[in-house]
LUMBAPA-475132 format. One record per residue: residue in three letters; x negated, y, z of N, C-alpha, C in turn. Coordinates in steps of 0.1 Angstrom, whole numbers, padded with zeros to 4 digits, always signed. Layout:
BEGIN
ALAXYZXYZXYZ/...
END
This chain:
BEGIN
UNK-0281+0279-0035-0286+0266-0038-0275+0256-0041/UNK-0264+0257-0033-0253+0248-0036-0240+0255-0030/UNK-0229+0249-0033-0216+0256-0029-0213+0254-0014/UNK-0220+0246-0007-0218+0245+0007-0206+0237+0012/UNK-0199+0231+0003-0186+0225+0007-0188+0212+0014/UNK-0199+0204+0011-0200+0191+0016-0192+0180+0009/UNK-0187+0184-0003-0178+0175-0010-0187+0165-0019/UNK-0183+0152-0019-0189+0142-0027-0180+0140-0039/UNK-0185+0140-0051-0177+0138-0063-0184+0127-0072/UNK-0177+0116-0074-0182+0105-0083-0173+0105-0094/UNK-0178+0107-0106-0169+0108-0118-0175+0099-0129/UNK-0167+0089-0133-0170+0080-0144-0183+0073-0143/UNK-0187+0070-0131-0201+0065-0128-0202+0050-0133/UNK-0212+0048-0141-0215+0035-0147-0230+0032-0146/UNK-0233+0019-0142-0247+0015-0142-0248+0001-0147/UNK-0257-0001-0157-0259-0014-0163-0273-0018-0162/UNK-0276-0030-0157-0289-0035-0156-0290-0046-0166/UNK-0296-0043-0178-0296-0053-0189-0282-0057-0192/UNK-0279-0070-0192-0265-0075-0196-0255-0073-0184/UNK-0260-0070-0172-0251-0070-0161-0246-0056-0158/UNK-0233-0054-0158-0226-0042-0154-0224-0042-0139/UNK-0232-0034-0132-0231-0033-0118-0220-0024-0113/UNK-0218-0013-0120-0208-0003-0117-0202+0001-0130/UNK-0189+0002-0131-0182+0005-0143-0171+0016-0141/UNK-0174+0028-0146-0164+0039-0147-0158+0042-0133/UNK-0166+0043-0123-0162+0045-0109-0159+0060-0107/UNK-0148+0063-0101-0145+0077-0098-0138+0078-0085/UNK-0142+0088-0076-0135+0091-0064-0141+0104-0058/UNK-0135+0110-0049-0139+0122-0042-0138+0120-0027/UNK-0149+0124-0020-0149+0124-0005-0149+0138+0000/UNK-0138+0142+0007-0136+0155+0012-0143+0158+0025/UNK-0147+0170+0028-0152+0173+0041-0141+0172+0052/UNK-0146+0169+0064-0136+0167+0075-0130+0154+0076/UNK-0135+0144+0068-0129+0131+0068-0140+0120+0068/UNK-0136+0108+0073-0145+0096+0072-0139+0087+0062/UNK-0146+0085+0051-0142+0076+0040-0149+0063+0041/UNK-0141+0052+0040-0147+0039+0040-0149+0034+0026/UNK-0160+0029+0023-0164+0024+0009-0165+0009+0010/UNK-0154+0002+0005-0153-0012+0008-0153-0020-0005/UNK-0158-0032-0004-0158-0042-0015-0166-0054-0011/UNK-0164-0065-0018-0172-0077-0016-0187-0075-0018/UNK-0195-0084-0013-0209-0084-0017-0210-0085-0032/UNK-0219-0076-0038-0220-0076-0052-0210-0068-0060/UNK-0202-0060-0053-0192-0052-0059-0197-0039-0065/UNK-0209-0036-0062-0215-0023-0067-0216-0012-0057/UNK-0214-0015-0044-0214-0004-0034-0228+0002-0032/UNK-0238-0006-0030-0251-0001-0027-0257+0006-0040/UNK-0254+0000-0051-0258+0006-0064-0252+0020-0065/UNK-0239+0021-0062-0233+0034-0062-0239+0044-0053/UNK-0242+0040-0041-0248+0049-0031-0262+0053-0035/UNK-0269+0044-0042-0283+0048-0047-0282+0058-0058/UNK-0272+0056-0066-0270+0066-0077-0266+0080-0071/UNK-0258+0080-0061-0254+0092-0054-0266+0099-0048/UNK-0275+0091-0043-0287+0097-0036-0299+0099-0045/UNK-0297+0097-0058-0308+0099-0068-0318+0089-0068/UNK-0316+0077-0063-0326+0066-0063-0325+0057-0075/UNK-0313+0057-0081-0311+0050-0094-0304+0059-0104/UNK-0309+0059-0116-0303+0067-0126-0291+0061-0133/UNK-0280+0068-0133-0268+0062-0139-0269+0060-0154/UNK-0262+0050-0159-0261+0048-0173-0252+0058-0179/UNK-0241+0061-0172-0232+0071-0176-0225+0077-0164/UNK-0219+0089-0165-0212+0095-0154-0221+0103-0145/UNK-0215+0109-0135-0222+0118-0125-0218+0115-0111/UNK-0227+0118-0102-0225+0117-0087-0231+0129-0081/UNK-0223+0138-0075-0228+0150-0069-0224+0152-0055/UNK-0232+0161-0048-0229+0165-0035-0230+0181-0035/UNK-0220+0187-0030-0219+0202-0031-0220+0207-0046/UNK-0215+0199-0055-0214+0203-0069-0227+0200-0077/UNK-0237+0194-0070-0250+0192-0077-0256+0178-0074/UNK-0264+0174-0083-0271+0161-0080-0280+0163-0068/UNK-0283+0153-0061-0291+0154-0049-0305+0160-0052/UNK-0311+0156-0063-0324+0162-0066-0324+0176-0070/UNK-0312+0182-0071-0311+0197-0074-0308+0205-0061/UNK-0308+0198-0050-0304+0205-0037-0315+0213-0030/UNK-0327+0212-0035-0338+0219-0029-0344+0210-0018/UNK-0339+0211-0006-0343+0203+0006-0332+0194+0009/UNK-0331+0182+0003-0319+0174+0005-0316+0170+0020/UNK-0327+0169+0028-0325+0165+0042-0316+0175+0050/UNK-0315+0187+0045-0307+0197+0051-0292+0196+0047/UNK-0290+0188+0037-0276+0186+0031-0271+0172+0033/UNK-0279+0162+0030-0275+0148+0030-0284+0140+0040/UNK-0278+0133+0049-0285+0123+0057-0280+0110+0053/UNK-0290+0101+0050-0286+0088+0044-0293+0076+0051/UNK-0286+0065+0053-0292+0053+0058-0287+0042+0049/UNK-0296+0036+0041-0293+0025+0032-0297+0012+0038/UNK-0307+0012+0047-0311+0000+0054-0319+0004+0067/UNK-0320-0005+0076-0327-0001+0089-0339-0010+0091/UNK-0348-0012+0080-0359-0021+0081-0372-0014+0079/UNK-0373-0003+0072-0386+0003+0068-0392+0012+0078/UNK-0397+0005+0089-0403+0012+0100-0417+0007+0102/UNK-0427+0015+0105-0440+0010+0109-0439+0004+0123/UNK-0442-0009+0124-0439-0016+0137-0447-0011+0148/UNK-0459-0005+0146-0467+0000+0157-0465+0015+0160/UNK-0456+0021+0153-0453+0035+0155-0442+0036+0165/UNK-0443+0046+0174-0432+0048+0184-0420+0054+0177/UNK-0408+0054+0183-0396+0060+0178-0398+0075+0176/UNK-0404+0081+0186-0406+0096+0185-0416+0099+0173/UNK-0427+0092+0172-0436+0094+0161-0430+0092+0148/UNK-0422+0081+0147-0415+0079+0134-0407+0091+0130/UNK-0400+0096+0139-0391+0108+0136-0400+0120+0133/UNK-0411+0122+0140-0419+0133+0137-0425+0133+0123/UNK-0428+0122+0118-0433+0121+0104-0422+0126+0094/UNK-0410+0121+0096-0399+0125+0088-0395+0140+0090/UNK-0396+0145+0102-0393+0159+0105-0403+0168+0098/UNK-0416+0164+0097-0425+0172+0090-0422+0172+0075/UNK-0418+0161+0070-0415+0160+0055-0403+0168+0052/UNK-0393+0170+0061-0381+0177+0059-0382+0191+0064/UNK-0394+0196+0069-0396+0209+0074-0386+0212+0085/UNK-0386+0202+0095-0377+0203+0106-0386+0204+0119/UNK-0384+0213+0128-0392+0215+0140-0392+0202+0148/UNK-0403+0199+0156-0404+0187+0164-0394+0187+0175/UNK-0389+0199+0179-0379+0199+0190-0366+0191+0185/UNK-0364+0191+0173-0352+0184+0168-0353+0168+0170/UNK-0365+0163+0171-0368+0149+0173-0361+0144+0186/UNK-0364+0151+0197-0358+0147+0210-0343+0149+0210/UNK-0338+0159+0203-0324+0161+0202-0317+0149+0196/UNK-0322+0144+0184-0315+0133+0178-0317+0120+0185/UNK-0328+0118+0192-0330+0106+0200-0320+0106+0211/UNK-0317+0117+0217-0307+0117+0227-0293+0115+0221/UNK-0291+0121+0210-0278+0120+0203-0274+0105+0200/UNK-0284+0097+0196-0281+0083+0193-0284+0073+0204/UNK-0287+0079+0216-0289+0070+0227-0302+0063+0228/UNK-0312+0069+0222-0326+0062+0223-0336+0071+0230/UNK-0331+0080+0238-0341+0089+0246-0350+0081+0254/UNK-0345+0071+0261-0354+0063+0270-0363+0054+0263/UNK-0361+0051+0250-0369+0043+0242-0378+0051+0233/UNK-0379+0064+0235-0387+0072+0226-0401+0068+0224/UNK-0408+0063+0235-0422+0060+0235-0424+0045+0232/UNK-0414+0038+0229-0415+0023+0226-0419+0022+0211/UNK-0427+0011+0208-0430+0009+0194-0418+0002+0187/UNK-0416+0006+0175-0404+0002+0168-0404-0013+0165/UNK-0416-0019+0164-0417-0034+0162-0410-0042+0172/UNK-0408-0036+0184-0401-0044+0195-0386-0040+0196/UNK-0381-0033+0186-0367-0029+0187-0358-0040+0181/UNK-0346-0041+0187-0336-0050+0182-0330-0044+0169/UNK-0322-0052+0162-0316-0046+0149-0307-0035+0153/UNK-0300-0036+0164-0291-0025+0167-0298-0012+0171/UNK-0310-0013+0177-0318-0001+0180-0324+0004+0167/UNK-0327-0004+0158-0332+0001+0145-0321+0009+0138/UNK-0309+0004+0139-0298+0011+0132-0297+0025+0139/UNK-0298+0026+0152-0297+0039+0158-0308+0048+0154/UNK-0320+0042+0153-0332+0050+0149-0330+0055+0134/UNK-0325+0046+0126-0323+0051+0112-0312+0062+0111/UNK-0302+0061+0120-0292+0072+0120-0298+0085+0125/UNK-0307+0083+0135-0314+0095+0141-0322+0102+0130/UNK-0329+0094+0121-0337+0099+0110-0328+0107+0101/UNK-0316+0101+0098-0307+0108+0089-0302+0121+0094/UNK-0301+0122+0108-0296+0134+0114-0306+0145+0116/UNK-0318+0143+0113-0329+0153+0116-0326+0166+0110/UNK-0321+0167+0097-0319+0179+0091-0306+0186+0094/UNK-0298+0180+0104-0285+0185+0107-0277+0186+0095/UNK-0275+0175+0087-0269+0176+0074-0254+0178+0074/UNK-0249+0183+0062-0234+0184+0060-0228+0171+0058/UNK-0236+0162+0052-0230+0149+0046-0238+0137+0052/UNK-0231+0127+0056-0237+0114+0060-0233+0103+0051/UNK-0243+0096+0045-0240+0085+0037-0246+0072+0043/UNK-0238+0063+0048-0243+0052+0056-0239+0039+0049/UNK-0248+0029+0048-0246+0016+0043-0246+0006+0054/UNK-0235+0000+0058-0234-0010+0068-0240-0005+0081/UNK-0236+0006+0087-0243+0012+0098-0240+0004+0111/UNK-0230-0004+0112-0227-0012+0124-0234-0025+0124/UNK-0241-0029+0114-0248-0041+0114-0258-0042+0125/UNK-0257-0053+0134-0266-0054+0145-0261-0048+0158/UNK-0251-0039+0157-0246-0033+0169-0238-0042+0178/UNK-0239-0041+0191-0230-0048+0199-0216-0041+0200/UNK-0206-0047+0207-0193-0040+0207-0193-0026+0213/UNK-0202-0024+0223-0203-0010+0229-0209-0001+0218/UNK-0219-0006+0211-0225+0003+0201-0216+0006+0189/UNK-0208-0004+0185-0198-0001+0175-0188+0009+0179/UNK-0183+0008+0192-0174+0018+0196-0180+0032+0197/UNK-0193+0033+0201-0200+0045+0201-0201+0051+0187/UNK-0205+0043+0177-0206+0047+0164-0193+0052+0158/UNK-0182+0046+0161-0169+0050+0156-0166+0064+0162/UNK-0168+0066+0175-0165+0079+0180-0175+0090+0175/UNK-0187+0086+0173-0197+0096+0167-0193+0100+0153/UNK-0189+0091+0145-0186+0095+0131-0173+0103+0131/UNK-0164+0100+0139-0151+0109+0140-0155+0123+0144/UNK-0163+0124+0155-0167+0137+0159-0175+0145+0149/UNK-0183+0138+0142-0191+0144+0131-0182+0150+0120/UNK-0172+0142+0117-0162+0146+0106-0154+0158+0111/UNK-0150+0158+0124-0142+0168+0130-0148+0182+0129/UNK-0161+0183+0128-0168+0196+0127-0167+0201+0112/UNK-0160+0194+0103-0159+0199+0090-0169+0193+0081/UNK-0176+0182+0085-0186+0175+0077-0180+0163+0070/UNK-0188+0157+0062-0184+0146+0053-0191+0133+0057/UNK-0183+0122+0058-0189+0109+0061-0184+0099+0050/UNK-0194+0092+0044-0191+0081+0035-0198+0069+0040/UNK-0190+0059+0044-0196+0047+0051-0191+0034+0044/UNK-0201+0026+0040-0197+0013+0034-0199+0003+0045/UNK-0190-0007+0045-0190-0018+0055-0182-0030+0051/UNK-0186-0041+0057-0178-0053+0055-0170-0057+0067/UNK-0171-0048+0078-0164-0050+0090-0150-0043+0089/UNK-0141-0050+0082-0128-0044+0078-0120-0039+0090/UNK-0119-0047+0101-0111-0044+0112-0117-0031+0119/UNK-0130-0030+0119-0137-0018+0125-0134-0006+0116/UNK-0136-0007+0103-0134+0004+0094-0120+0009+0095/UNK-0110+0000+0097-0096+0004+0098-0094+0013+0110/UNK-0102+0012+0121-0101+0021+0132-0108+0034+0131/UNK-0116+0035+0120-0126+0046+0119-0122+0056+0108/UNK-0117+0051+0097-0117+0059+0085-0103+0066+0083/UNK-0104+0077+0075-0091+0084+0071-0087+0080+0058/UNK-0096+0077+0049-0093+0072+0035-0103+0061+0031/UNK-0099+0054+0021-0108+0043+0017-0109+0043+0002/UNK-0121+0038-0003-0124+0035-0017-0127+0020-0017/UNK-0118+0013-0024-0120-0002-0025-0125-0005-0039/UNK-0136-0012-0040-0142-0015-0053-0143-0030-0054/UNK-0142-0035-0066-0145-0049-0070-0149-0050-0084/UNK-0159-0058-0087-0165-0059-0100-0170-0046-0105/UNK-0174-0037-0096-0179-0024-0100-0169-0014-0104/UNK-0156-0017-0101-0145-0008-0105-0137-0003-0093/UNK-0131+0008-0094-0122+0013-0084-0109+0005-0084/UNK-0106-0001-0072-0093-0008-0071-0083+0000-0064/UNK-0088+0009-0055-0079+0018-0048-0087+0030-0043/UNK-0082+0041-0043-0088+0053-0037-0077+0062-0032/UNK-0078+0065-0019-0067+0074-0013-0067+0071+0002/UNK-0057+0078+0008-0055+0077+0023-0052+0063+0027/UNK-0057+0059+0038-0055+0045+0044-0040+0043+0046/UNK-0033+0053+0051-0019+0052+0054-0011+0050+0042/UNK-0014+0056+0031-0007+0054+0018-0009+0039+0013/UNK-0021+0034+0016-0023+0020+0012-0015+0010+0020/UNK-0013+0013+0033-0005+0005+0041+0010+0006+0037/UNK+0014+0018+0033+0028+0020+0030+0032+0013+0016/UNK+0021+0011+0008+0024+0004-0005+0027-0011-0003/UNK+0025-0016+0009+0028-0030+0012+0040-0032+0020/UNK+0049-0041+0016+0061-0044+0024+0057-0053+0036/UNK+0063-0050+0047+0060-0058+0059+0070-0070+0059/UNK+0067-0080+0067+0075-0092+0069+0078-0093+0084/UNK+0090-0099+0086+0094-0103+0099+0095-0118+0100/UNK+0088-0124+0109+0088-0139+0111+0097-0142+0123/UNK+0107-0150+0120+0117-0153+0130+0119-0168+0131/UNK+0121-0173+0143+0124-0187+0146+0138-0188+0151/UNK+0148-0191+0142+0162-0192+0146+0166-0206+0150/UNK+0177-0207+0158+0182-0220+0161+0189-0227+0149/UNK+0195-0219+0140+0202-0224+0128+0197-0216+0116/UNK+0186-0220+0110+0180-0213+0099+0190-0210+0087/UNK+0199-0220+0084+0208-0218+0073+0218-0207+0076/UNK+0223-0207+0088+0233-0196+0092+0226-0183+0092/UNK+0214-0182+0096+0207-0169+0096+0204-0164+0082/UNK+0200-0173+0073+0197-0170+0059+0210-0164+0053/UNK+0222-0171+0056+0234-0166+0050+0238-0152+0055/UNK+0235-0150+0068+0238-0137+0074+0229-0126+0068/UNK+0217-0130+0066+0207-0120+0061+0211-0117+0046/UNK+0215-0127+0039+0219-0124+0025+0231-0115+0024/UNK+0240-0118+0033+0253-0110+0034+0249-0095+0037/UNK+0239-0093+0045+0234-0080+0048+0226-0073+0038/UNK+0223-0080+0027+0216-0075+0016+0201-0078+0016/UNK+0197-0087+0025+0183-0091+0026+0181-0104+0020/UNK+0176-0104+0007+0176-0116-0001+0162-0122-0001/UNK+0151-0115+0003+0138-0120+0003+0135-0127+0016/UNK+0139-0140+0016+0138-0148+0028+0131-0161+0024/UNK+0120-0164+0030+0113-0177+0027+0109-0184+0039/UNK+0109-0198+0038+0104-0206+0050+0089-0205+0050/UNK+0084-0206+0062+0069-0206+0064+0065-0221+0067/UNK+0052-0223+0067+0047-0237+0069+0049-0241+0084/UNK+0051-0232+0093+0053-0236+0107+0068-0236+0111/UNK+0076-0235+0101+0091-0237+0104+0098-0224+0106/UNK+0092-0213+0105+0099-0201+0107+0104-0195+0094/UNK+0112-0184+0095+0116-0177+0083+0109-0164+0082/UNK+0105-0161+0069+0098-0148+0067+0107-0139+0059/UNK+0111-0128+0065+0120-0119+0060+0113-0106+0055/UNK+0113-0103+0042+0106-0092+0036+0116-0080+0035/UNK+0111-0068+0038+0120-0056+0036+0128-0052+0047/UNK+0125-0058+0059+0133-0054+0071+0124-0053+0083/UNK+0128-0047+0094+0120-0047+0106+0126-0057+0116/UNK+0119-0059+0127+0123-0069+0136+0137-0066+0143/UNK+0139-0053+0145+0152-0049+0152+0164-0052+0143/UNK+0162-0049+0130+0173-0052+0120+0176-0066+0120/UNK+0166-0075+0119+0168-0089+0118+0174-0094+0131/UNK+0169-0089+0142+0175-0094+0155+0190-0090+0156/UNK+0193-0078+0152+0208-0074+0152+0216-0082+0143/UNK+0211-0086+0132+0219-0095+0123+0221-0108+0129/UNK+0211-0114+0135+0212-0127+0141+0222-0127+0153/UNK+0221-0116+0160+0231-0114+0172+0245-0114+0167/UNK+0247-0106+0156+0261-0104+0151+0266-0118+0145/UNK+0257-0126+0140+0260-0139+0134+0261-0150+0144/UNK+0258-0147+0157+0258-0157+0167+0247-0167+0166/UNK+0236-0164+0160+0225-0173+0159+0214-0170+0169/UNK+0211-0180+0177+0201-0178+0188+0187-0177+0181/UNK+0179-0168+0186+0165-0166+0181+0155-0169+0192/UNK+0146-0179+0189+0136-0183+0199+0123-0175+0198/UNK+0121-0168+0188+0109-0160+0186+0111-0151+0174/UNK+0105-0139+0175+0105-0129+0164+0093-0121+0164/UNK+0087-0119+0153+0074-0111+0152+0074-0103+0139/UNK+0070-0091+0140+0069-0083+0128+0054-0082+0125/UNK+0051-0087+0113+0037-0087+0108+0032-0073+0106/UNK+0020-0070+0111+0014-0057+0108+0007-0057+0095/UNK+0008-0047+0087+0000-0046+0074-0014-0041+0078/UNK-0024-0050+0077-0037-0046+0080-0046-0045+0068/UNK-0057-0037+0070-0066-0034+0059-0072-0047+0053/UNK-0075-0057+0062-0081-0069+0057-0073-0077+0047/UNK-0060-0078+0050-0051-0085+0040-0051-0077+0027/UNK-0049-0064+0027-0048-0056+0015-0062-0057+0007/UNK-0073-0057+0015-0086-0058+0009-0087-0071+0001/UNK-0083-0082+0007-0084-0095+0000-0074-0095-0012/UNK-0063-0089-0011-0054-0089-0023-0060-0081-0034/UNK-0066-0070-0032-0072-0062-0042-0085-0067-0048/UNK-0092-0075-0040-0105-0080-0045-0106-0095-0048/UNK-0095-0102-0046-0095-0116-0047-0099-0120-0062/UNK-0107-0130-0063-0110-0135-0077-0123-0131-0082/UNK-0130-0122-0075-0143-0118-0080-0153-0129-0081/UNK-0152-0138-0071-0162-0150-0071-0154-0163-0072/UNK-0142-0162-0076-0134-0175-0078-0140-0183-0090/UNK-0142-0196-0088-0148-0204-0099-0142-0218-0098/UNK-0140-0223-0110-0134-0237-0111-0145-0247-0110/UNK-0141-0259-0106-0151-0270-0106-0151-0277-0092/UNK-0159-0288-0091-0159-0296-0079-0167-0289-0069/UNK-0163-0290-0056-0170-0284-0045-0182-0294-0042/UNK-0194-0290-0044-0205-0300-0041-0207-0302-0026/UNK-0200-0295-0018-0202-0297-0003-0191-0305+0003/UNK-0183-0312-0005-0173-0321+0000-0159-0314+0000/UNK-0149-0321+0004-0135-0316+0004-0133-0303+0012/UNK-0124-0295+0008-0121-0283+0016-0113-0287+0028/UNK-0117-0282+0040-0109-0285+0052-0095-0281+0051/UNK-0085-0287+0058-0071-0283+0058-0070-0268+0062/UNK-0062-0261+0055-0060-0247+0059-0070-0237+0053/UNK-0081-0242+0047-0091-0233+0041-0086-0229+0027/UNK-0091-0218+0022-0087-0212+0010-0099-0212+0000/UNK-0100-0221-0009-0112-0222-0017-0113-0212-0028/UNK-0102-0206-0033-0103-0198-0045-0099-0183-0041/UNK-0106-0177-0032-0102-0164-0028-0090-0163-0019/UNK-0085-0151-0017-0073-0150-0008-0060-0154-0015/UNK-0052-0162-0007-0039-0165-0012-0029-0159-0002/UNK-0019-0151-0006-0010-0146+0003-0002-0156+0010/UNK+0003-0154+0022+0011-0163+0030+0024-0167+0022/UNK+0029-0179+0024+0041-0184+0017+0052-0174+0018/UNK+0059-0171+0007+0070-0162+0007+0066-0148+0007/UNK+0053-0144+0007+0049-0130+0006+0052-0125-0008/UNK+0059-0114-0009+0063-0108-0021+0054-0095-0023/UNK+0047-0094-0035+0040-0082-0037+0049-0070-0039/UNK+0044-0058-0036+0052-0046-0037+0056-0043-0051/UNK+0068-0039-0053+0074-0037-0066+0066-0027-0074/UNK+0059-0018-0068+0051-0008-0075+0039-0013-0082/UNK+0036-0026-0081+0025-0031-0087+0027-0035-0102/UNK+0039-0033-0107+0042-0036-0121+0034-0027-0130/UNK+0031-0032-0142+0023-0024-0152+0030-0011-0156/UNK+0023-0001-0159+0028+0011-0164+0034+0009-0178/UNK+0043+0018-0182+0050+0017-0195+0040+0015-0206/UNK+0042+0005-0215+0033+0003-0226+0020-0002-0223/UNK+0017-0007-0211+0004-0012-0207+0006-0025-0200/UNK-0003-0034-0204-0003-0048-0198-0015-0050-0190/UNK-0014-0056-0178-0025-0060-0171-0034-0070-0177/UNK-0047-0071-0173-0056-0081-0179-0051-0095-0175/UNK-0051-0104-0184-0047-0118-0182-0056-0124-0171/UNK-0050-0129-0161-0058-0136-0150-0062-0126-0139/UNK-0058-0113-0140-0061-0104-0129-0048-0098-0124/UNK-0048-0093-0112-0036-0087-0106-0037-0072-0109/UNK-0026-0065-0111-0027-0050-0112-0032-0045-0099/UNK-0039-0034-0100-0046-0028-0089-0041-0013-0087/UNK-0044-0008-0075-0041+0006-0073-0054+0014-0071/UNK-0055+0025-0077-0067+0033-0076-0066+0046-0083/UNK-0077+0052-0087-0078+0064-0093-0088+0065-0104/UNK-0085+0070-0116-0094+0072-0126-0093+0087-0129/UNK-0103+0092-0137-0102+0107-0140-0089+0111-0146/UNK-0084+0122-0140-0071+0127-0144-0059+0122-0137/UNK-0061+0112-0128-0050+0106-0120-0051+0110-0106/UNK-0040+0110-0099-0039+0113-0085-0042+0101-0077/UNK-0047+0103-0064-0050+0091-0056-0037+0083-0053/UNK-0039+0070-0054-0028+0061-0051-0020+0056-0064/UNK-0023+0062-0076-0016+0058-0088-0022+0045-0093/UNK-0013+0036-0099-0018+0023-0104-0028+0025-0116/UNK-0038+0017-0116-0047+0016-0127-0050+0002-0131/UNK-0055-0001-0142-0057-0014-0147-0072-0015-0152/UNK-0078-0027-0149-0092-0028-0154-0093-0028-0169/UNK-0104-0023-0175-0105-0023-0190-0103-0037-0195/UNK-0098-0038-0207-0094-0051-0213-0107-0059-0217/UNK-0118-0052-0219-0130-0059-0223-0139-0063-0212/UNK-0134-0061-0199-0142-0064-0188-0143-0079-0185/UNK-0155-0084-0185-0157-0099-0183-0167-0102-0172/UNK-0167-0094-0162-0178-0096-0152-0173-0105-0140/UNK-0165-0115-0143-0162-0125-0133-0174-0132-0127/UNK-0174-0133-0114-0185-0140-0107-0198-0132-0108/UNK-0197-0119-0110-0210-0111-0111-0218-0112-0098/UNK-0231-0113-0100-0240-0112-0088-0248-0100-0090/UNK-0248-0091-0081-0256-0079-0082-0271-0082-0082/UNK-0278-0076-0091-0292-0078-0092-0300-0065-0088/UNK-0312-0066-0083-0319-0054-0079-0323-0046-0091/UNK-0324-0033-0090-0328-0024-0101-0342-0028-0106/UNK-0345-0025-0118-0359-0028-0124-0369-0018-0120/UNK-0381-0020-0124-0392-0011-0121-0388+0004-0124/UNK-0391+0013-0115-0389+0027-0117-0375+0031-0114/UNK-0366+0022-0110-0352+0026-0108-0349+0027-0093/UNK-0357+0023-0085-0355+0025-0070-0365+0035-0065/UNK-0361+0042-0055-0370+0051-0048-0374+0046-0035/UNK-0385+0051-0030-0390+0047-0016-0384+0056-0006/UNK-0389+0057+0006-0385+0066+0016-0386+0080+0011/UNK-0376+0088+0014-0375+0102+0010-0371+0111+0021/UNK-0370+0124+0018-0368+0134+0028-0354+0135+0032/UNK-0344+0127+0027-0331+0129+0032-0327+0119+0042/UNK-0336+0114+0049-0332+0107+0062-0331+0092+0060/UNK-0332+0085+0071-0331+0071+0072-0341+0064+0063/UNK-0337+0054+0055-0346+0047+0047-0341+0048+0032/UNK-0334+0059+0029-0328+0060+0016-0340+0060+0005/
END
């Protein structure tokens, strides 16, 4: 029926709703044994991509396969793919157990599996409660239980942590890691960047319907230079000593410190000591996923004009992410030989067909989807509840 690998392959995927391009030439692969984060601003095309992967929306171009086949070619998709796109489509007067029994019958799964998944997601004690009285977090757990009914190879989850309390988020993180450690595949979209950073092995970052980066999270961190923030007694003397040591990327910050790029805190402290400059504080900035995310996706919703809601408060950033003063982009962001980046956009990192993960790519020259707002698919393009779990 399928190759059994559990691999997700998205190749040249494009979706256009009338004049709006929701997804444009998107390509990435999700390997078994890993948790992959699917990240992007609202309206970036994440949900549309997941719907195309699950066969709920027909692509304009390109392919999206699981185990080498489209989902509608898998025979009994619930045995291969468990999906949760939202946690709202429940009959309010039906108990959690009865809800799962309906889906179990549709997926040809024995009723014994219902109690197993209820226990697995921590809802065993709520099995006889009506879903209408569930909190959003409990609905998320029930949707996940539905996706797990067929004991699938692949989990596709859209914002699964929405509504979960901190304990629930920690539980979900551990669950997804354990699920992947058994050789299965997890693709999870989320806007909780700090949480995703603790969960995923690799990331796919999209903006304006395009791949901005695809590859291991650690490679993404390594592509960014760290900074050391230091508060010296004599800034001029320390700058001179740093320059003499070959560290020329030194900038003052708004709070009076110096930002040193391309060095670690120990190196800066040793140089200050050798120069006889007292240091009152030193801090090495961590390269986090949120900062990189904003760098790669900034500008999607940037718009010129007067703010109708009054002046911007001090310290706010009205036009997308702005890097801290003195922050220098990685040298590897320069354009490839013979290629120029799109005017008004920053070069991005990602993967297109024929390229390896982490190589630089540039948006198509004719792309003009600034400020794009994702629109719902038209009649006949969305599917209702289906046999592959959750509310896909």
